[in-house]
ModelCIF file with pLDDT and N, C-alpha, C, O atoms, coordinates in Angstrom:
data_MODEL
#
_entry.id   MODEL 
#
_entity.id                         1 
_entity.type                       polymer 
_entity.pdbx_number_of_molecules   1 
#
_entity_poly.entity_id                      1 
_entity_poly.type                           'polypeptide(L)' 
_entity_poly.nstd_linkage                   no 
_entity_poly.nstd_monomer                   no 
_entity_poly.pdbx_seq_one_letter_code       
;(UNK)(UNK)(UNK)(UNK)(UNK)(UNK)(UNK)(UNK)(UNK)(UNK)(UNK)(UNK)(UNK)(UNK)(UNK)(UNK)
(UNK)(UNK)(UNK)(UNK)(UNK)(UNK)(UNK)(UNK)(UNK)(UNK)(UNK)(UNK)(UNK)(UNK)(UNK)(UNK)
(UNK)(UNK)(UNK)(UNK)(UNK)(UNK)(UNK)(UNK)(UNK)(UNK)(UNK)(UNK)(UNK)(UNK)(UNK)(UNK)
(UNK)(UNK)(UNK)(UNK)
;
_entity_poly.pdbx_seq_one_letter_code_can   XXXXXXXXXXXXXXXXXXXXXXXXXXXXXXXXXXXXXXXXXXXXXXXXXXXX 
_entity_poly.pdbx_strand_id                 A 
#
loop_
_entity_poly_seq.entity_id 
_entity_poly_seq.num 
_entity_poly_seq.mon_id 
_entity_poly_seq.hetero 
1 1  UNK n 
1 2  UNK n 
1 3  UNK n 
1 4  UNK n 
1 5  UNK n 
1 6  UNK n 
1 7  UNK n 
1 8  UNK n 
1 9  UNK n 
1 10 UNK n 
1 11 UNK n 
1 12 UNK n 
1 13 UNK n 
1 14 UNK n 
1 15 UNK n 
1 16 UNK n 
1 17 UNK n 
1 18 UNK n 
1 19 UNK n 
1 20 UNK n 
1 21 UNK n 
1 22 UNK n 
1 23 UNK n 
1 24 UNK n 
1 25 UNK n 
1 26 UNK n 
1 27 UNK n 
1 28 UNK n 
1 29 UNK n 
1 30 UNK n 
1 31 UNK n 
1 32 UNK n 
1 33 UNK n 
1 34 UNK n 
1 35 UNK n 
1 36 UNK n 
1 37 UNK n 
1 38 UNK n 
1 39 UNK n 
1 40 UNK n 
1 41 UNK n 
1 42 UNK n 
1 43 UNK n 
1 44 UNK n 
1 45 UNK n 
1 46 UNK n 
1 47 UNK n 
1 48 UNK n 
1 49 UNK n 
1 50 UNK n 
1 51 UNK n 
1 52 UNK n 
#
_struct_asym.id          A 
_struct_asym.entity_id   1 
#
loop_
_ma_qa_metric.id 
_ma_qa_metric.mode 
_ma_qa_metric.name 
_ma_qa_metric.software_group_id 
_ma_qa_metric.type 
1 global pLDDT . pLDDT 
2 local  pLDDT . pLDDT 
#
_ma_qa_metric_global.metric_id      1 
_ma_qa_metric_global.metric_value   90.65 
_ma_qa_metric_global.model_id       1 
_ma_qa_metric_global.ordinal_id     1 
#
loop_
_ma_qa_metric_local.label_asym_id 
_ma_qa_metric_local.label_comp_id 
_ma_qa_metric_local.label_seq_id 
_ma_qa_metric_local.metric_id 
_ma_qa_metric_local.metric_value 
_ma_qa_metric_local.model_id 
_ma_qa_metric_local.ordinal_id 
A UNK 1  2 62.00 1 1  
A UNK 2  2 73.00 1 2  
A UNK 3  2 79.00 1 3  
A UNK 4  2 79.00 1 4  
A UNK 5  2 78.00 1 5  
A UNK 6  2 84.00 1 6  
A UNK 7  2 88.00 1 7  
A UNK 8  2 92.00 1 8  
A UNK 9  2 92.00 1 9  
A UNK 10 2 94.00 1 10 
A UNK 11 2 95.00 1 11 
A UNK 12 2 95.00 1 12 
A UNK 13 2 95.00 1 13 
A UNK 14 2 95.00 1 14 
A UNK 15 2 94.00 1 15 
A UNK 16 2 95.00 1 16 
A UNK 17 2 96.00 1 17 
A UNK 18 2 96.00 1 18 
A UNK 19 2 96.00 1 19 
A UNK 20 2 94.00 1 20 
A UNK 21 2 93.00 1 21 
A UNK 22 2 90.00 1 22 
A UNK 23 2 91.00 1 23 
A UNK 24 2 88.00 1 24 
A UNK 25 2 87.00 1 25 
A UNK 26 2 89.00 1 26 
A UNK 27 2 90.00 1 27 
A UNK 28 2 92.00 1 28 
A UNK 29 2 91.00 1 29 
A UNK 30 2 92.00 1 30 
A UNK 31 2 94.00 1 31 
A UNK 32 2 95.00 1 32 
A UNK 33 2 96.00 1 33 
A UNK 34 2 95.00 1 34 
A UNK 35 2 95.00 1 35 
A UNK 36 2 95.00 1 36 
A UNK 37 2 95.00 1 37 
A UNK 38 2 94.00 1 38 
A UNK 39 2 94.00 1 39 
A UNK 40 2 95.00 1 40 
A UNK 41 2 94.00 1 41 
A UNK 42 2 95.00 1 42 
A UNK 43 2 95.00 1 43 
A UNK 44 2 95.00 1 44 
A UNK 45 2 95.00 1 45 
A UNK 46 2 95.00 1 46 
A UNK 47 2 96.00 1 47 
A UNK 48 2 95.00 1 48 
A UNK 49 2 94.00 1 49 
A UNK 50 2 91.00 1 50 
A UNK 51 2 77.00 1 51 
A UNK 52 2 69.00 1 52 
#
loop_
_atom_site.group_PDB 
_atom_site.id 
_atom_site.type_symbol 
_atom_site.label_atom_id 
_atom_site.label_alt_id 
_atom_site.label_comp_id 
_atom_site.label_asym_id 
_atom_site.label_entity_id 
_atom_site.label_seq_id 
_atom_site.pdbx_PDB_ins_code 
_atom_site.Cartn_x 
_atom_site.Cartn_y 
_atom_site.Cartn_z 
_atom_site.occupancy 
_atom_site.B_iso_or_equiv 
_atom_site.pdbx_formal_charge 
_atom_site.auth_seq_id 
_atom_site.auth_comp_id 
_atom_site.auth_asym_id 
_atom_site.auth_atom_id 
_atom_site.pdbx_PDB_model_num 
ATOM 1   N N  . UNK A 1 1  ? -12.973 -12.751 7.862   1.00 62.00 ? 1  UNK A N  1 
ATOM 2   C CA . UNK A 1 1  ? -12.514 -12.748 6.490   1.00 62.00 ? 1  UNK A CA 1 
ATOM 3   C C  . UNK A 1 1  ? -11.785 -14.036 6.123   1.00 62.00 ? 1  UNK A C  1 
ATOM 4   O O  . UNK A 1 1  ? -11.558 -14.298 4.942   1.00 62.00 ? 1  UNK A O  1 
ATOM 5   N N  . UNK A 1 2  ? -11.428 -14.814 7.082   1.00 73.00 ? 2  UNK A N  1 
ATOM 6   C CA . UNK A 1 2  ? -10.744 -16.060 6.789   1.00 73.00 ? 2  UNK A CA 1 
ATOM 7   C C  . UNK A 1 2  ? -9.229  -15.915 6.830   1.00 73.00 ? 2  UNK A C  1 
ATOM 8   O O  . UNK A 1 2  ? -8.701  -14.809 6.945   1.00 73.00 ? 2  UNK A O  1 
ATOM 9   N N  . UNK A 1 3  ? -8.550  -17.028 6.736   1.00 79.00 ? 3  UNK A N  1 
ATOM 10  C CA . UNK A 1 3  ? -7.093  -17.049 6.842   1.00 79.00 ? 3  UNK A CA 1 
ATOM 11  C C  . UNK A 1 3  ? -6.402  -16.475 5.619   1.00 79.00 ? 3  UNK A C  1 
ATOM 12  O O  . UNK A 1 3  ? -5.242  -16.073 5.709   1.00 79.00 ? 3  UNK A O  1 
ATOM 13  N N  . UNK A 1 4  ? -7.074  -16.425 4.485   1.00 79.00 ? 4  UNK A N  1 
ATOM 14  C CA . UNK A 1 4  ? -6.439  -15.975 3.252   1.00 79.00 ? 4  UNK A CA 1 
ATOM 15  C C  . UNK A 1 4  ? -6.865  -14.552 2.883   1.00 79.00 ? 4  UNK A C  1 
ATOM 16  O O  . UNK A 1 4  ? -6.943  -14.214 1.702   1.00 79.00 ? 4  UNK A O  1 
ATOM 17  N N  . UNK A 1 5  ? -7.136  -13.729 3.879   1.00 78.00 ? 5  UNK A N  1 
ATOM 18  C CA . UNK A 1 5  ? -7.549  -12.348 3.614   1.00 78.00 ? 5  UNK A CA 1 
ATOM 19  C C  . UNK A 1 5  ? -6.306  -11.472 3.449   1.00 78.00 ? 5  UNK A C  1 
ATOM 20  O O  . UNK A 1 5  ? -5.474  -11.421 4.355   1.00 78.00 ? 5  UNK A O  1 
ATOM 21  N N  . UNK A 1 6  ? -6.160  -10.775 2.304   1.00 84.00 ? 6  UNK A N  1 
ATOM 22  C CA . UNK A 1 6  ? -4.948  -9.980  2.087   1.00 84.00 ? 6  UNK A CA 1 
ATOM 23  C C  . UNK A 1 6  ? -4.911  -8.731  2.962   1.00 84.00 ? 6  UNK A C  1 
ATOM 24  O O  . UNK A 1 6  ? -5.951  -8.167  3.302   1.00 84.00 ? 6  UNK A O  1 
ATOM 25  N N  . UNK A 1 7  ? -3.713  -8.312  3.319   1.00 88.00 ? 7  UNK A N  1 
ATOM 26  C CA . UNK A 1 7  ? -3.522  -7.062  4.045   1.00 88.00 ? 7  UNK A CA 1 
ATOM 27  C C  . UNK A 1 7  ? -3.262  -5.909  3.088   1.00 88.00 ? 7  UNK A C  1 
ATOM 28  O O  . UNK A 1 7  ? -3.471  -4.744  3.429   1.00 88.00 ? 7  UNK A O  1 
ATOM 29  N N  . UNK A 1 8  ? -2.803  -6.245  1.883   1.00 92.00 ? 8  UNK A N  1 
ATOM 30  C CA . UNK A 1 8  ? -2.487  -5.242  0.877   1.00 92.00 ? 8  UNK A CA 1 
ATOM 31  C C  . UNK A 1 8  ? -2.931  -5.766  -0.473  1.00 92.00 ? 8  UNK A C  1 
ATOM 32  O O  . UNK A 1 8  ? -2.781  -6.952  -0.768  1.00 92.00 ? 8  UNK A O  1 
ATOM 33  N N  . UNK A 1 9  ? -3.474  -4.885  -1.289  1.00 92.00 ? 9  UNK A N  1 
ATOM 34  C CA . UNK A 1 9  ? -3.821  -5.281  -2.643  1.00 92.00 ? 9  UNK A CA 1 
ATOM 35  C C  . UNK A 1 9  ? -3.738  -4.067  -3.547  1.00 92.00 ? 9  UNK A C  1 
ATOM 36  O O  . UNK A 1 9  ? -3.876  -2.928  -3.100  1.00 92.00 ? 9  UNK A O  1 
ATOM 37  N N  . UNK A 1 10 ? -3.509  -4.328  -4.829  1.00 94.00 ? 10 UNK A N  1 
ATOM 38  C CA . UNK A 1 10 ? -3.450  -3.258  -5.817  1.00 94.00 ? 10 UNK A CA 1 
ATOM 39  C C  . UNK A 1 10 ? -3.951  -3.817  -7.138  1.00 94.00 ? 10 UNK A C  1 
ATOM 40  O O  . UNK A 1 10 ? -3.883  -5.019  -7.397  1.00 94.00 ? 10 UNK A O  1 
ATOM 41  N N  . UNK A 1 11 ? -4.463  -2.897  -7.977  1.00 95.00 ? 11 UNK A N  1 
ATOM 42  C CA . UNK A 1 11 ? -4.957  -3.331  -9.278  1.00 95.00 ? 11 UNK A CA 1 
ATOM 43  C C  . UNK A 1 11 ? -5.135  -2.117  -10.168 1.00 95.00 ? 11 UNK A C  1 
ATOM 44  O O  . UNK A 1 11 ? -5.257  -0.985  -9.699  1.00 95.00 ? 11 UNK A O  1 
ATOM 45  N N  . UNK A 1 12 ? -5.147  -2.377  -11.442 1.00 95.00 ? 12 UNK A N  1 
ATOM 46  C CA . UNK A 1 12 ? -5.509  -1.344  -12.402 1.00 95.00 ? 12 UNK A CA 1 
ATOM 47  C C  . UNK A 1 12 ? -7.024  -1.185  -12.359 1.00 95.00 ? 12 UNK A C  1 
ATOM 48  O O  . UNK A 1 12 ? -7.757  -2.161  -12.196 1.00 95.00 ? 12 UNK A O  1 
ATOM 49  N N  . UNK A 1 13 ? -7.484  0.048   -12.505 1.00 95.00 ? 13 UNK A N  1 
ATOM 50  C CA . UNK A 1 13 ? -8.923  0.318   -12.477 1.00 95.00 ? 13 UNK A CA 1 
ATOM 51  C C  . UNK A 1 13 ? -9.211  1.404   -13.506 1.00 95.00 ? 13 UNK A C  1 
ATOM 52  O O  . UNK A 1 13 ? -8.926  2.580   -13.281 1.00 95.00 ? 13 UNK A O  1 
ATOM 53  N N  . UNK A 1 14 ? -9.768  1.000   -14.618 1.00 95.00 ? 14 UNK A N  1 
ATOM 54  C CA . UNK A 1 14 ? -10.021 1.959   -15.688 1.00 95.00 ? 14 UNK A CA 1 
ATOM 55  C C  . UNK A 1 14 ? -8.722  2.581   -16.147 1.00 95.00 ? 14 UNK A C  1 
ATOM 56  O O  . UNK A 1 14 ? -7.790  1.871   -16.526 1.00 95.00 ? 14 UNK A O  1 
ATOM 57  N N  . UNK A 1 15 ? -8.649  3.893   -16.117 1.00 94.00 ? 15 UNK A N  1 
ATOM 58  C CA . UNK A 1 15 ? -7.435  4.612   -16.522 1.00 94.00 ? 15 UNK A CA 1 
ATOM 59  C C  . UNK A 1 15 ? -6.475  4.806   -15.348 1.00 94.00 ? 15 UNK A C  1 
ATOM 60  O O  . UNK A 1 15 ? -5.375  5.329   -15.529 1.00 94.00 ? 15 UNK A O  1 
ATOM 61  N N  . UNK A 1 16 ? -6.879  4.393   -14.154 1.00 95.00 ? 16 UNK A N  1 
ATOM 62  C CA . UNK A 1 16 ? -6.059  4.620   -12.973 1.00 95.00 ? 16 UNK A CA 1 
ATOM 63  C C  . UNK A 1 16 ? -5.627  3.322   -12.309 1.00 95.00 ? 16 UNK A C  1 
ATOM 64  O O  . UNK A 1 16 ? -5.738  2.235   -12.876 1.00 95.00 ? 16 UNK A O  1 
ATOM 65  N N  . UNK A 1 17 ? -5.134  3.476   -11.098 1.00 96.00 ? 17 UNK A N  1 
ATOM 66  C CA . UNK A 1 17 ? -4.686  2.336   -10.305 1.00 96.00 ? 17 UNK A CA 1 
ATOM 67  C C  . UNK A 1 17 ? -5.208  2.485   -8.886  1.00 96.00 ? 17 UNK A C  1 
ATOM 68  O O  . UNK A 1 17 ? -5.453  3.595   -8.413  1.00 96.00 ? 17 UNK A O  1 
ATOM 69  N N  . UNK A 1 18 ? -5.375  1.359   -8.218  1.00 96.00 ? 18 UNK A N  1 
ATOM 70  C CA . UNK A 1 18 ? -5.854  1.334   -6.839  1.00 96.00 ? 18 UNK A CA 1 
ATOM 71  C C  . UNK A 1 18 ? -4.816  0.626   -5.976  1.00 96.00 ? 18 UNK A C  1 
ATOM 72  O O  . UNK A 1 18 ? -4.379  -0.477  -6.304  1.00 96.00 ? 18 UNK A O  1 
ATOM 73  N N  . UNK A 1 19 ? -4.428  1.252   -4.888  1.00 96.00 ? 19 UNK A N  1 
ATOM 74  C CA . UNK A 1 19 ? -3.539  0.654   -3.889  1.00 96.00 ? 19 UNK A CA 1 
ATOM 75  C C  . UNK A 1 19 ? -4.263  0.749   -2.556  1.00 96.00 ? 19 UNK A C  1 
ATOM 76  O O  . UNK A 1 19 ? -4.616  1.845   -2.119  1.00 96.00 ? 19 UNK A O  1 
ATOM 77  N N  . UNK A 1 20 ? -4.487  -0.384  -1.908  1.00 94.00 ? 20 UNK A N  1 
ATOM 78  C CA . UNK A 1 20 ? -5.175  -0.425  -0.616  1.00 94.00 ? 20 UNK A CA 1 
ATOM 79  C C  . UNK A 1 20 ? -4.324  -1.182  0.379   1.00 94.00 ? 20 UNK A C  1 
ATOM 80  O O  . UNK A 1 20 ? -3.679  -2.168  0.025   1.00 94.00 ? 20 UNK A O  1 
ATOM 81  N N  . UNK A 1 21 ? -4.318  -0.734  1.607   1.00 93.00 ? 21 UNK A N  1 
ATOM 82  C CA . UNK A 1 21 ? -3.606  -1.435  2.658   1.00 93.00 ? 21 UNK A CA 1 
ATOM 83  C C  . UNK A 1 21 ? -4.450  -1.446  3.923   1.00 93.00 ? 21 UNK A C  1 
ATOM 84  O O  . UNK A 1 21 ? -5.087  -0.451  4.268   1.00 93.00 ? 21 UNK A O  1 
ATOM 85  N N  . UNK A 1 22 ? -4.446  -2.561  4.596   1.00 90.00 ? 22 UNK A N  1 
ATOM 86  C CA . UNK A 1 22 ? -5.134  -2.677  5.879   1.00 90.00 ? 22 UNK A CA 1 
ATOM 87  C C  . UNK A 1 22 ? -4.154  -2.452  7.025   1.00 90.00 ? 22 UNK A C  1 
ATOM 88  O O  . UNK A 1 22 ? -4.516  -2.556  8.197   1.00 90.00 ? 22 UNK A O  1 
ATOM 89  N N  . UNK A 1 23 ? -2.916  -2.145  6.673   1.00 91.00 ? 23 UNK A N  1 
ATOM 90  C CA . UNK A 1 23 ? -1.904  -1.874  7.689   1.00 91.00 ? 23 UNK A CA 1 
ATOM 91  C C  . UNK A 1 23 ? -2.022  -0.417  8.123   1.00 91.00 ? 23 UNK A C  1 
ATOM 92  O O  . UNK A 1 23 ? -2.652  0.387   7.436   1.00 91.00 ? 23 UNK A O  1 
ATOM 93  N N  . UNK A 1 24 ? -1.432  -0.080  9.238   1.00 88.00 ? 24 UNK A N  1 
ATOM 94  C CA . UNK A 1 24 ? -1.416  1.299   9.683   1.00 88.00 ? 24 UNK A CA 1 
ATOM 95  C C  . UNK A 1 24 ? -2.484  1.662   10.687  1.00 88.00 ? 24 UNK A C  1 
ATOM 96  O O  . UNK A 1 24 ? -2.675  2.842   10.977  1.00 88.00 ? 24 UNK A O  1 
ATOM 97  N N  . UNK A 1 25 ? -3.188  0.678   11.227  1.00 87.00 ? 25 UNK A N  1 
ATOM 98  C CA . UNK A 1 25 ? -4.213  0.990   12.222  1.00 87.00 ? 25 UNK A CA 1 
ATOM 99  C C  . UNK A 1 25 ? -3.594  1.446   13.542  1.00 87.00 ? 25 UNK A C  1 
ATOM 100 O O  . UNK A 1 25 ? -4.171  2.261   14.262  1.00 87.00 ? 25 UNK A O  1 
ATOM 101 N N  . UNK A 1 26 ? -2.428  0.916   13.845  1.00 89.00 ? 26 UNK A N  1 
ATOM 102 C CA . UNK A 1 26 ? -1.739  1.316   15.072  1.00 89.00 ? 26 UNK A CA 1 
ATOM 103 C C  . UNK A 1 26 ? -0.826  2.503   14.761  1.00 89.00 ? 26 UNK A C  1 
ATOM 104 O O  . UNK A 1 26 ? -0.126  2.508   13.749  1.00 89.00 ? 26 UNK A O  1 
ATOM 105 N N  . UNK A 1 27 ? -0.839  3.489   15.624  1.00 90.00 ? 27 UNK A N  1 
ATOM 106 C CA . UNK A 1 27 ? -0.016  4.674   15.425  1.00 90.00 ? 27 UNK A CA 1 
ATOM 107 C C  . UNK A 1 27 ? 1.467   4.370   15.325  1.00 90.00 ? 27 UNK A C  1 
ATOM 108 O O  . UNK A 1 27 ? 2.207   5.087   14.650  1.00 90.00 ? 27 UNK A O  1 
ATOM 109 N N  . UNK A 1 28 ? 1.908   3.307   15.996  1.00 92.00 ? 28 UNK A N  1 
ATOM 110 C CA . UNK A 1 28 ? 3.320   2.935   15.973  1.00 92.00 ? 28 UNK A CA 1 
ATOM 111 C C  . UNK A 1 28 ? 3.790   2.567   14.569  1.00 92.00 ? 28 UNK A C  1 
ATOM 112 O O  . UNK A 1 28 ? 4.974   2.690   14.256  1.00 92.00 ? 28 UNK A O  1 
ATOM 113 N N  . UNK A 1 29 ? 2.868   2.120   13.727  1.00 91.00 ? 29 UNK A N  1 
ATOM 114 C CA . UNK A 1 29 ? 3.241   1.730   12.367  1.00 91.00 ? 29 UNK A CA 1 
ATOM 115 C C  . UNK A 1 29 ? 3.878   2.889   11.622  1.00 91.00 ? 29 UNK A C  1 
ATOM 116 O O  . UNK A 1 29 ? 4.778   2.687   10.807  1.00 91.00 ? 29 UNK A O  1 
ATOM 117 N N  . UNK A 1 30 ? 3.417   4.104   11.895  1.00 92.00 ? 30 UNK A N  1 
ATOM 118 C CA . UNK A 1 30 ? 3.907   5.273   11.174  1.00 92.00 ? 30 UNK A CA 1 
ATOM 119 C C  . UNK A 1 30 ? 5.303   5.701   11.612  1.00 92.00 ? 30 UNK A C  1 
ATOM 120 O O  . UNK A 1 30 ? 5.892   6.603   11.016  1.00 92.00 ? 30 UNK A O  1 
ATOM 121 N N  . UNK A 1 31 ? 5.833   5.062   12.646  1.00 94.00 ? 31 UNK A N  1 
ATOM 122 C CA . UNK A 1 31 ? 7.204   5.315   13.088  1.00 94.00 ? 31 UNK A CA 1 
ATOM 123 C C  . UNK A 1 31 ? 8.182   4.324   12.476  1.00 94.00 ? 31 UNK A C  1 
ATOM 124 O O  . UNK A 1 31 ? 9.393   4.498   12.610  1.00 94.00 ? 31 UNK A O  1 
ATOM 125 N N  . UNK A 1 32 ? 7.690   3.302   11.817  1.00 95.00 ? 32 UNK A N  1 
ATOM 126 C CA . UNK A 1 32 ? 8.537   2.224   11.293  1.00 95.00 ? 32 UNK A CA 1 
ATOM 127 C C  . UNK A 1 32 ? 9.002   2.528   9.866   1.00 95.00 ? 32 UNK A C  1 
ATOM 128 O O  . UNK A 1 32 ? 8.174   2.776   8.990   1.00 95.00 ? 32 UNK A O  1 
ATOM 129 N N  . UNK A 1 33 ? 10.304  2.512   9.626   1.00 96.00 ? 33 UNK A N  1 
ATOM 130 C CA . UNK A 1 33 ? 10.818  2.744   8.276   1.00 96.00 ? 33 UNK A CA 1 
ATOM 131 C C  . UNK A 1 33 ? 10.251  1.757   7.247   1.00 96.00 ? 33 UNK A C  1 
ATOM 132 O O  . UNK A 1 33 ? 10.041  2.126   6.092   1.00 96.00 ? 33 UNK A O  1 
ATOM 133 N N  . UNK A 1 34 ? 10.005  0.524   7.651   1.00 95.00 ? 34 UNK A N  1 
ATOM 134 C CA . UNK A 1 34 ? 9.455   -0.462  6.717   1.00 95.00 ? 34 UNK A CA 1 
ATOM 135 C C  . UNK A 1 34 ? 8.042   -0.063  6.276   1.00 95.00 ? 34 UNK A C  1 
ATOM 136 O O  . UNK A 1 34 ? 7.667   -0.286  5.125   1.00 95.00 ? 34 UNK A O  1 
ATOM 137 N N  . UNK A 1 35 ? 7.262   0.524   7.181   1.00 95.00 ? 35 UNK A N  1 
ATOM 138 C CA . UNK A 1 35 ? 5.915   0.961   6.817   1.00 95.00 ? 35 UNK A CA 1 
ATOM 139 C C  . UNK A 1 35 ? 5.980   2.176   5.898   1.00 95.00 ? 35 UNK A C  1 
ATOM 140 O O  . UNK A 1 35 ? 5.175   2.297   4.974   1.00 95.00 ? 35 UNK A O  1 
ATOM 141 N N  . UNK A 1 36 ? 6.917   3.066   6.140   1.00 95.00 ? 36 UNK A N  1 
ATOM 142 C CA . UNK A 1 36 ? 7.122   4.208   5.233   1.00 95.00 ? 36 UNK A CA 1 
ATOM 143 C C  . UNK A 1 36 ? 7.443   3.710   3.830   1.00 95.00 ? 36 UNK A C  1 
ATOM 144 O O  . UNK A 1 36 ? 6.904   4.219   2.847   1.00 95.00 ? 36 UNK A O  1 
ATOM 145 N N  . UNK A 1 37 ? 8.319   2.716   3.739   1.00 95.00 ? 37 UNK A N  1 
ATOM 146 C CA . UNK A 1 37 ? 8.679   2.149   2.436   1.00 95.00 ? 37 UNK A CA 1 
ATOM 147 C C  . UNK A 1 37 ? 7.472   1.488   1.783   1.00 95.00 ? 37 UNK A C  1 
ATOM 148 O O  . UNK A 1 37 ? 7.288   1.592   0.570   1.00 95.00 ? 37 UNK A O  1 
ATOM 149 N N  . UNK A 1 38 ? 6.660   0.817   2.565   1.00 94.00 ? 38 UNK A N  1 
ATOM 150 C CA . UNK A 1 38 ? 5.442   0.178   2.070   1.00 94.00 ? 38 UNK A CA 1 
ATOM 151 C C  . UNK A 1 38 ? 4.506   1.222   1.447   1.00 94.00 ? 38 UNK A C  1 
ATOM 152 O O  . UNK A 1 38 ? 4.024   1.041   0.329   1.00 94.00 ? 38 UNK A O  1 
ATOM 153 N N  . UNK A 1 39 ? 4.257   2.301   2.170   1.00 94.00 ? 39 UNK A N  1 
ATOM 154 C CA . UNK A 1 39 ? 3.378   3.357   1.670   1.00 94.00 ? 39 UNK A CA 1 
ATOM 155 C C  . UNK A 1 39 ? 3.969   4.041   0.440   1.00 94.00 ? 39 UNK A C  1 
ATOM 156 O O  . UNK A 1 39 ? 3.264   4.283   -0.540  1.00 94.00 ? 39 UNK A O  1 
ATOM 157 N N  . UNK A 1 40 ? 5.256   4.349   0.494   1.00 95.00 ? 40 UNK A N  1 
ATOM 158 C CA . UNK A 1 40 ? 5.905   5.003   -0.639  1.00 95.00 ? 40 UNK A CA 1 
ATOM 159 C C  . UNK A 1 40 ? 5.832   4.128   -1.882  1.00 95.00 ? 40 UNK A C  1 
ATOM 160 O O  . UNK A 1 40 ? 5.554   4.620   -2.976  1.00 95.00 ? 40 UNK A O  1 
ATOM 161 N N  . UNK A 1 41 ? 6.078   2.846   -1.721  1.00 94.00 ? 41 UNK A N  1 
ATOM 162 C CA . UNK A 1 41 ? 5.999   1.935   -2.859  1.00 94.00 ? 41 UNK A CA 1 
ATOM 163 C C  . UNK A 1 41 ? 4.600   1.870   -3.455  1.00 94.00 ? 41 UNK A C  1 
ATOM 164 O O  . UNK A 1 41 ? 4.441   1.894   -4.675  1.00 94.00 ? 41 UNK A O  1 
ATOM 165 N N  . UNK A 1 42 ? 3.589   1.789   -2.601  1.00 95.00 ? 42 UNK A N  1 
ATOM 166 C CA . UNK A 1 42 ? 2.215   1.724   -3.091  1.00 95.00 ? 42 UNK A CA 1 
ATOM 167 C C  . UNK A 1 42 ? 1.764   3.002   -3.770  1.00 95.00 ? 42 UNK A C  1 
ATOM 168 O O  . UNK A 1 42 ? 1.133   2.963   -4.826  1.00 95.00 ? 42 UNK A O  1 
ATOM 169 N N  . UNK A 1 43 ? 2.089   4.132   -3.165  1.00 95.00 ? 43 UNK A N  1 
ATOM 170 C CA . UNK A 1 43 ? 1.703   5.414   -3.755  1.00 95.00 ? 43 UNK A CA 1 
ATOM 171 C C  . UNK A 1 43 ? 2.454   5.651   -5.054  1.00 95.00 ? 43 UNK A C  1 
ATOM 172 O O  . UNK A 1 43 ? 1.876   6.132   -6.029  1.00 95.00 ? 43 UNK A O  1 
ATOM 173 N N  . UNK A 1 44 ? 3.733   5.317   -5.073  1.00 95.00 ? 44 UNK A N  1 
ATOM 174 C CA . UNK A 1 44 ? 4.544   5.473   -6.271  1.00 95.00 ? 44 UNK A CA 1 
ATOM 175 C C  . UNK A 1 44 ? 3.982   4.613   -7.408  1.00 95.00 ? 44 UNK A C  1 
ATOM 176 O O  . UNK A 1 44 ? 3.862   5.073   -8.543  1.00 95.00 ? 44 UNK A O  1 
ATOM 177 N N  . UNK A 1 45 ? 3.643   3.369   -7.092  1.00 95.00 ? 45 UNK A N  1 
ATOM 178 C CA . UNK A 1 45 ? 3.062   2.479   -8.102  1.00 95.00 ? 45 UNK A CA 1 
ATOM 179 C C  . UNK A 1 45 ? 1.745   3.053   -8.612  1.00 95.00 ? 45 UNK A C  1 
ATOM 180 O O  . UNK A 1 45 ? 1.531   3.120   -9.822  1.00 95.00 ? 45 UNK A O  1 
ATOM 181 N N  . UNK A 1 46 ? 0.863   3.468   -7.709  1.00 95.00 ? 46 UNK A N  1 
ATOM 182 C CA . UNK A 1 46 ? -0.451  3.960   -8.092  1.00 95.00 ? 46 UNK A CA 1 
ATOM 183 C C  . UNK A 1 46 ? -0.350  5.239   -8.938  1.00 95.00 ? 46 UNK A C  1 
ATOM 184 O O  . UNK A 1 46 ? -1.170  5.465   -9.828  1.00 95.00 ? 46 UNK A O  1 
ATOM 185 N N  . UNK A 1 47 ? 0.642   6.055   -8.657  1.00 96.00 ? 47 UNK A N  1 
ATOM 186 C CA . UNK A 1 47 ? 0.817   7.307   -9.393  1.00 96.00 ? 47 UNK A CA 1 
ATOM 187 C C  . UNK A 1 47 ? 1.631   7.105   -10.674 1.00 96.00 ? 47 UNK A C  1 
ATOM 188 O O  . UNK A 1 47 ? 1.853   8.050   -11.432 1.00 96.00 ? 47 UNK A O  1 
ATOM 189 N N  . UNK A 1 48 ? 2.069   5.870   -10.907 1.00 95.00 ? 48 UNK A N  1 
ATOM 190 C CA . UNK A 1 48 ? 2.873   5.532   -12.084 1.00 95.00 ? 48 UNK A CA 1 
ATOM 191 C C  . UNK A 1 48 ? 4.180   6.315   -12.149 1.00 95.00 ? 48 UNK A C  1 
ATOM 192 O O  . UNK A 1 48 ? 4.643   6.690   -13.226 1.00 95.00 ? 48 UNK A O  1 
ATOM 193 N N  . UNK A 1 49 ? 4.763   6.553   -10.982 1.00 94.00 ? 49 UNK A N  1 
ATOM 194 C CA . UNK A 1 49 ? 6.040   7.246   -10.893 1.00 94.00 ? 49 UNK A CA 1 
ATOM 195 C C  . UNK A 1 49 ? 7.162   6.223   -10.868 1.00 94.00 ? 49 UNK A C  1 
ATOM 196 O O  . UNK A 1 49 ? 6.940   5.077   -10.477 1.00 94.00 ? 49 UNK A O  1 
ATOM 197 N N  . UNK A 1 50 ? 8.373   6.618   -11.280 1.00 91.00 ? 50 UNK A N  1 
ATOM 198 C CA . UNK A 1 50 ? 9.496   5.679   -11.173 1.00 91.00 ? 50 UNK A CA 1 
ATOM 199 C C  . UNK A 1 50 ? 9.814   5.424   -9.702  1.00 91.00 ? 50 UNK A C  1 
ATOM 200 O O  . UNK A 1 50 ? 9.763   6.337   -8.878  1.00 91.00 ? 50 UNK A O  1 
ATOM 201 N N  . UNK A 1 51 ? 10.137  4.191   -9.387  1.00 77.00 ? 51 UNK A N  1 
ATOM 202 C CA . UNK A 1 51 ? 10.481  3.849   -8.007  1.00 77.00 ? 51 UNK A CA 1 
ATOM 203 C C  . UNK A 1 51 ? 11.769  4.545   -7.627  1.00 77.00 ? 51 UNK A C  1 
ATOM 204 O O  . UNK A 1 51 ? 12.690  4.640   -8.437  1.00 77.00 ? 51 UNK A O  1 
ATOM 205 N N  . UNK A 1 52 ? 11.841  5.044   -6.373  1.00 69.00 ? 52 UNK A N  1 
ATOM 206 C CA . UNK A 1 52 ? 13.052  5.763   -5.928  1.00 69.00 ? 52 UNK A CA 1 
ATOM 207 C C  . UNK A 1 52 ? 14.232  4.829   -5.798  1.00 69.00 ? 52 UNK A C  1 
ATOM 208 O O  . UNK A 1 52 ? 15.326  5.263   -5.437  1.00 69.00 ? 52 UNK A O  1 
#
């Protein structure tokens, strides 16, 4: 994919939103508070909810 391949991206799509992440392939990622915050932020944004 080259050196400039994103690990995370988001965009508006029609009436909705898309949040994609290439992170989380390793099981250890799900134990990290920073990864939890990453997922919560992306899901919150995609669902158009107020940030916690």
